[in-house]
Backbone bond lengths (Angstrom), bond angles and torsions (degrees), N, CA, C in turn:
res aa  C-N    CA-C-N  psi(-1)  N-CA   C-N-CA  omega(-1)  CA-C   N-CA-C  phi
1 M - - - 1.460 - - 1.588 107.76 -
2 R 1.308 119.76 -18.49 1.448 120.92 176.55 1.504 114.12 -75.70
3 T 1.376 111.80 -31.58 1.529 114.98 -178.03 1.531 107.59 -75.97
4 Y 1.300 120.24 -23.65 1.479 123.63 -177.42 1.534 113.12 -98.75
5 R 1.208 112.73 17.26 1.571 119.31 -176.13 1.614 111.45 -55.75
6 R 1.293 112.84 -47.73 1.509 117.41 178.29 1.450 115.16 -63.97
7 H 1.323 117.22 -38.70 1.461 122.35 172.58 1.614 111.13 -62.86
8 A 1.311 112.15 -42.37 1.501 113.81 -175.14 1.568 106.71 -69.07
9 V 1.325 123.40 -31.84 1.445 121.79 178.53 1.594 108.91 -64.95
10 V 1.226 116.02 -39.64 1.446 117.47 -178.75 1.543 110.13 -69.49
11 V 1.375 114.80 -40.69 1.501 114.97 176.08 1.478 114.30 -66.73
12 I 1.362 119.90 -36.12 1.382 123.16 176.48 1.494 111.62 -64.08
13 L 1.342 118.67 -41.75 1.456 119.64 -179.91 1.549 109.27 -69.05
14 I 1.273 121.06 -29.61 1.495 122.65 176.10 1.448 109.50 -67.37
15 V 1.338 116.20 -46.74 1.497 123.19 -174.39 1.556 103.18 -68.35
16 A 1.190 122.03 -42.42 1.454 119.13 178.68 1.504 112.93 -66.29
17 A 1.378 117.74 -32.69 1.442 120.05 179.85 1.582 107.78 -69.61
18 V 1.296 115.91 -33.29 1.474 121.40 -176.30 1.539 111.04 -73.79
19 I 1.308 117.03 -41.94 1.501 122.00 -176.47 1.390 117.59 -85.11
20 T 1.355 119.55 -11.93 1.529 122.23 179.16 1.504 107.74 -77.59
21 P 1.238 118.59 138.65 1.407 122.22 -179.64 1.571 116.15 -74.49
22 T 1.225 115.72 -18.53 1.567 121.11 178.20 1.495 114.04 -123.65
23 S 1.239 118.73 169.03 1.464 120.26 178.00 1.474 114.70 -94.96
24 D 1.287 114.03 22.72 1.574 120.85 178.95 1.547 113.96 -76.56
25 A 1.293 115.18 130.58 1.373 119.56 -175.60 1.675 110.32 -64.49
26 T 1.386 114.18 -34.61 1.408 118.12 179.14 1.505 113.86 -60.82
27 T 1.329 112.26 -41.90 1.567 116.72 -176.85 1.537 104.45 -72.69
28 L 1.347 120.13 -36.13 1.480 119.15 178.15 1.563 113.42 -60.67
29 I 1.269 112.88 -39.38 1.431 117.18 179.39 1.600 113.56 -74.90
30 M 1.299 116.22 -33.06 1.416 120.67 171.29 1.491 113.88 -60.94
31 V 1.306 118.50 -31.77 1.395 124.50 177.01 1.578 114.70 -82.06
32 A 1.386 112.41 -38.36 1.437 120.40 -172.61 1.551 108.35 -72.14
33 L 1.353 118.51 -40.26 1.406 124.24 -168.63 1.573 110.02 -62.20
34 P 1.399 119.66 -52.66 1.422 117.89 170.14 1.490 120.68 -53.50
35 L 1.376 112.30 -38.69 1.529 111.94 176.51 1.513 112.40 -66.93
36 Y 1.286 115.86 -30.79 1.554 118.50 -177.68 1.462 103.81 -70.67
37 F 1.335 120.52 -47.14 1.465 124.20 -175.13 1.480 107.14 -58.45
38 L 1.443 119.57 -46.40 1.458 120.66 177.53 1.534 111.36 -57.44
39 Y 1.305 120.37 -36.38 1.451 122.95 176.80 1.466 111.22 -62.45
40 E 1.385 119.45 -50.37 1.467 120.51 178.94 1.473 111.47 -67.35
41 I 1.327 124.80 -27.96 1.369 122.55 175.46 1.529 112.49 -68.94
42 S 1.368 112.80 -38.19 1.412 117.14 173.77 1.463 116.58 -63.17
43 I 1.317 115.89 -30.39 1.417 119.10 175.50 1.508 113.18 -68.60
44 F 1.406 115.81 -43.60 1.366 117.03 176.34 1.595 119.21 -69.52
45 V 1.406 112.82 -28.25 1.363 116.55 177.82 1.536 108.40 -72.71
46 S 1.244 119.54 -41.54 1.481 121.86 177.60 1.411 111.97 -64.88
47 A 1.361 120.51 -38.50 1.539 119.72 178.96 1.527 108.99 -69.25
48 Y 1.370 118.05 -32.60 1.485 121.27 176.81 1.548 111.49 -65.25
49 V 1.353 117.22 -43.39 1.409 124.38 -177.71 1.533 107.24 -65.65
50 N 1.310 116.30 -51.34 1.449 120.47 -173.93 1.512 115.43 -82.15
51 R 1.348 115.55 5.46 1.437 119.91 173.92 1.546 111.75 -68.86
52 G 1.281 111.19 128.16 1.412 116.49 -176.86 1.475 116.72 86.65
53 K 1.236 120.87 -7.43 1.439 126.68 176.39 1.543 109.61 -93.56
54 V 1.287 118.15 137.35 1.438 117.98 -179.75 1.629 105.14 -98.71
55 V 1.342 112.24 128.78 1.383 122.68 -179.12 1.382 110.67 -90.03
56 S 1.250 130.85 116.21 1.452 130.32 -175.82 1.616 105.57 -94.50
57 A 1.230 107.91 141.74 1.578 116.76 179.38 1.560 106.60 -95.19
58 E 1.329 115.15 111.16 1.353 117.04 -174.69 1.557 106.53 -115.39
């Protein structure tokens, strides 16, 4: 998830632009920021859960 952070930002902005009812930039940012914070939190949670586990490359 860390390697695709730039792609995730673009996708988050596109999703926020589609689901906002207006074309206002303020509304877009108000929707995009919580989505981005949820993405970052999911990175930290997955790193915490996988800490100490060895990931085998198969």
